[in-house]
N, C-alpha and C positions, 0 to 999 in steps of 0.2 A: 637534303632531307626536308620533307614537308614540315612546316611550322604551324602549330595550333596557337592562334592568338586568343587571349583570354580577356574577359571583362576587366578593364583597368580600374584602379581606384582614382577616379578623376576628381573627386572632392573629398576632403578629410571628413570622416564620420559617416560617409555614405556606405551602406551595406549592399546596395544593388543599383542598377541603372538599366535603362531601356534603350533599344535601338530606335532613334528618332528618324534617321535617314542614312542609308549607305551612300557614300560619295564616290565609290569605285564599283564598277560592275564586275560580276563574275567573269573571269577570263582576262581581265585587264591587268596591265603591268602596274606595279606600285614601287615607289622608292622610299627610302628612309626619310622620315620627316614630312612626307606628303600627307595631306588630309585624307583620312580613310573613312571615318564614320562620325556622325553626330550622335552623341549620347545624351539622353535626357536624364537628369538627376533631380533631386528634390528641390534644387534652387534654380537651375538653368539648363539650357541645352549647350553642351560643351563639345567642341570639335576635338577629336582624338586623332593624332598623327601616327602613321605607320612606324613601327620600330624595327621592321625587317624589310628587305627588298625581295621582289619576286613577282609571281602571278597570283592574283586572288582566285583561289580554286573554288571555294564554295562558302556560302553563308551558312552558318549553323544557327543563326537567329534571324528571323525576318523583322522587317520594320514594324515597330509597335510591340514587339516581344521584349521581355525583361529577363535579367539573370542576376544572380548574386555576383559580387566581386570575385574574380578568379575563375568563373565558369567559362567554357569555350564559346567564342562568338564567330570565328571563321577559320579557314585553313588557307595558308599561303604556300605555294609551291616554289621551290628553288629553281634556278635556271636548269633547263634540260629535263625536269621531272614531268611525268604524265599522271594520268588518273590513278595508276596503280599506287603511286606514292600517297595520294590522297586517301585511297582505300585503306592503306596501311595505317595512316594516321587516325582514320575513323575507327579502325579495328582496335587500336590502342585505347581509344576513348570508350570502347564498348558499344560504339554505334554500328549502324548497318551501312556497310560500304555501298550498297546498291540503292540506298534511299535517296530520293531526289532532294533538291534544295527546298527548304520550307516555303510554303505558300505565304503570300502577304497576310492572309487572314487565317487564323487557326481553324481547323475543322471542328464542328460541334461535337461534343461528347454526349453520348446517349445517357439519359438519366436512368437510374435503377427502376425496375418495375415496381409500381405501387398500385394499390387498389383504387379504382375510380370513386369519386364522391359526387353527390348530387349537386352540391353548390360549389362554385369555383373558389379555390383557396386564394389567400392573399399572395403567397409565394408562387412564382411561376413554376409549373410542373409540366411534364410531358405525359399525356395519357398513354399507358403501356399497350403493347400488342401482345397477344398470346404467343408463347415461345415458338410453336411450330409455324406460325404465320409469318410470311415475308412481307415487309412493308411495301406497298405499291409505289410506283414512280411518282415523283413530286407533281407531275402534270396530270395525273389520272385521278378522277374522283374516288373517294374512299367509301366503299359500301357500308351501310349501317346494318350489317347482318348480325345474327346472334352469335356467330362464330368469330367475330372480330370486333375491335373497338376503334372508334374514330380518333385519329390524332388531331387534336385541336388545343390551342392555348386557352387558359381560363377566360381571358378577355374575349377571344373569338367566340367561345360558347355563350358568354353573357350577351354579346352584341347580336348573336344569331337568335337567341331567345327573344330579345327585345324587338328584333326586326321580323320575327315570325318566319325564320328561314330554317330549312331542313339541312343540317350539316352533312348528311349523307349524300346530298346532291351537289356539294361544292367540291371543287378541285383545290387541293392544298398545294401551296407554292413554297412552304417552309421546308426546313430540313426533314428528310425522310417522308415527304408528303404531308407534313403537318399543316393543318389549317390555321392561318394566322389572321390577325385583325384585318389586314389589307384585303384578304380573300372575302371576308364577310362584308366589308364596306363596298367592294366592287359588286358583289351579288345584290346587296341592298339597293345600290344605285340603279342596277339594271332591272330590278323588280317592278312590274307594273303598279301604278298607284292604286291603292285600295279605294272602293266606293265610299262615298261620303257617309253612307249608313253604317259602315263598319267602324264605329267610333273607337272600339278597343284597339283594332289593328292600327288605325291612324295614330292613336296615342303611343303605341309601341314604337312605330317608325320615328315619331317625333322624339321619343326618349332616346332612340339609338343615335339620332343626329346630335343630341346633347351629351352623349356619353363622354366621360372623362378619358382622355387618351394619355397614357403613361408611357413615356419614352425612356428607355434605359441608356444612360450616357456612361460609357466605360471610363473607369478612373485612369488618368494618366499617371506615370511614375511620379511626376511632380505633385499631383493632387494627393496621391497616397502618402507621400513623404510629408507633405504639409499637415495632413490629418494626424499622422503618427507623431510628428515632433510637437505639435501644439497640444495634443492630448497628453503627451508625456510632460510637457511644461506645466499644464494645469494640474496634473496629478502629483507631480513631484516637487514643484516649486511653491513655497508659501508666499503667494502674491499678497501685497497690500497696496493700497491706492491713496494718493494725495492729489487733490484738485485745487487749482488756483485760477484766479481771473487776472488777466493782464490788460491794462489800458494801452492800446497800440496806436493811439493818435499820433504820437511822435514818430513811431516807426513808419506809419503810412505817409506822413508828411516828408520824412527823409527819403523814403523810397521814391516818391513822386519827384523830388528834387534831383535825385541821382539819375533816374530814368529820363528826365527832361533834358539833362545835360548831354545826352548822347552816349555812345559807347555801349558797354555791356548793360543789358537790361537785367535787373535783379527782381526776385520775387519775395513775397513774404516768407516763403519757406527758406530762402537763402538766409534771411535774418534769423530765423528760428535755429537753423543749423549753427550759425555763428554764435548765437547766444548760448546754446547748449554747450558748445566747445569752451566758451569763456567761463561758463559756470563751473566746469571741471577744473579750470585754472584757479578759480576762487575756492573751490572745495575739492581738492585733489583726492581726499580720502574716499570719495564716492566713486572714483574711477577704478572699479574693481570688477573681476569676474570670479565665479565660484568654481572651486575644485573640490573633489570629494574629501580631501584631507587638508587642503590649504585654501587661502584666498589670494588671488593674484592681483597685485597692485600694479597699475600701468602708468608709465610716464608719458606716453603718447596718447592723444585723444583720437581714437579711430572710431568713427560713427557709421553705423549701418543705416542706410536710407531705404525705407520700404518703397518699392516700386511695383505697381500693378501691371501685369502683363496678361496676355491671352492664356487662360487656363490656370492662373495662379498668381503667386507673389514671390518676388525676389528681394534680397536685401544686400545690394552691393555696398562696399565699404569705402568711405571717404577717409583717407589716411591723414594723420597729423593735422586735423582740422583747426586746432587752436592756433596754429602758426600760419594759417592761410588768410589772405585778404578776402574781402567780400566778393570781389569780382572773380577771384580764383575759385572760391567755393561755388559760385553760381555756374561757372563754366564747367567745373568737374562734375557737379551733381547732374547737370543737363547731359553731359557726355555719358555718364554711367546709366542714366535712365534711357537714353536713346539706344545705347549698345545693348542694354538689357531687353528692350522691346524687340530689337532686331536679332536677338540671340547671338550677340558677338562678345559677350563677357568672357573673360578668362578666369581660370581657377583662382588666381591671386586676387581678383576683384571681389570675390565672394567669401573669402576666408578671413577670420579674425573679427575685429570689432569688439568694443567693450560696452557699447550702448546703442540703442536704436531709436529712430524717430519715425512715427507713422502719422501722416498729415491727411485728414479727410475734410479739411476746411473748404477745399474747392468744391465739395459736394454739398455744401451748406449744412454739414453735420455740426450740431451745437456742441456735443460732448460725447466722449466714449472712453472706454478703458481697453488698452491693448494687452496682448499676451506676450510675455517675455520670451525672447529668443535665446534658449540656453546655448552656451554657459554664461551669457551676459546676465547682469544683475538689474537691468532696468530698461524701460522703454517709455518714451514720452508720446502720448496721444494728443494731437493738436486739432482743435475744432475751428469753426468759422468765427471771424470777427463780426460781431453784431452790435447794433446800436443799443445802448443800455444807459440808464440813469445812474450816475456815480456822484459821489460827494468829493469835491475838490476845494480845499481851503474853506471848508464849512458851507460851500454852496453846491446845490444840485445842478449837474450839467449832464448833457448827453454825450457819451463818448463811445468809441469803438472798443468793445471788450472781447477778448479772445480767451476761451477756457482751455486749459491744458490739464491733463491727468497723467501723473507719474505712476507707473506700475513698478514696484521694486521687490526684489527678492530679500525676504527678511532674514535669510541665513547669512547674507553677506553685508546687507545694508540695514542698519537699525532705523527706527522711525525718526529719531532726532537728526541723524545724518541725512536722511532723505529729505526732511523738511528744510534743513540748511541748504541743501543743493537746490531745491525747488525755489526757495527764496532768492538765491543767487541768480537763478535763471530769470525770474520775474523782474528783478532789478535790472538785469542786462537788457531784456526785451523791451522794458518800458523806457529805458534810456539808451537807445541803440547807438548813439554816438560813442558811448564807452566801449562798444565792441570794435570800433574802427581805430581806436587809439593804440 
């Protein structure tokens, strides 16, 4: 019997996922455990392995399309089954057994008819056509007669006015013959230059060449989820912030000594991760996450490391960081970042964590405040180390100073506790040898 595969729950807390890439073609054989599809979630692209064997009969979602967890994504035929079994499975879903596989790009949906306006609206609309009139072919010019209206985007209308072009003489290449920006720009480029005496027309053409071009970038599943989760965080978590300055002269000297000795090269961020972990050893009461009716106290220090990737941000988790050496932290953080950027992280790499670190120091950012990743109770934002005058033993000196800002959830962590933890971190980062003992 044909099997309908449904969108799996690839990450805890995810309510939907998108098809990033099908790894098996329609009509190809699949085996249990073999990679079937790449699913894009709010945190990463996760590879999903087939749970049944057979022949992949039909995609029910094209690449780029998304669905809620549990909704159908494809049909798998058992050995010996043909298209009739697939039709039966589709019929049970309430689908059309004769419908073809979805196209890679969804077909445009016609907008409801609205009355035209003289000036273009900010929101993109499609100018309507009278009900009895059939839209002309996309390649044919649309006549500007009293019995029909011209299909053109607001931006195309604006550019046409500025370029002194007649829309009725243009051929629309957009959906249903709609005239789009590219059609106007092509016509404007082909239009003969106006005489020098026609100052107004020349000014209009010049204005058209300087027109602001707005490009719509579709939201990926990851970007939608990032927006949803961070908005939820700022709306529901009572953030408060503490900022400290750290003298990192000793850290930089120790790092240079370690790197000059050969072997594993360590970064400033590796020291930051170790100091964060050791600060939780010093102040274990701060190693908590928030629950609706309880506060969870953690014995292990699992730290989420913010990693920037194309199209978003992921936070893979470094496990049991307080019991790892500096070289182990360096190697594991580098591995997590590389696998994250190449989309090879597993589900276990992204789940859990009681605290996060976001470091923008490499971009020369002086100071910033990060947003908490729920249900965690804190995140440390790390800025760049800058030369600054400090007072040491009563004398003014120039030192490398790094600013850090702790964002804390006041429901789980009180101000005094957050201040104690931040003081412990500063002490560790300013005396990095204590992190190695």
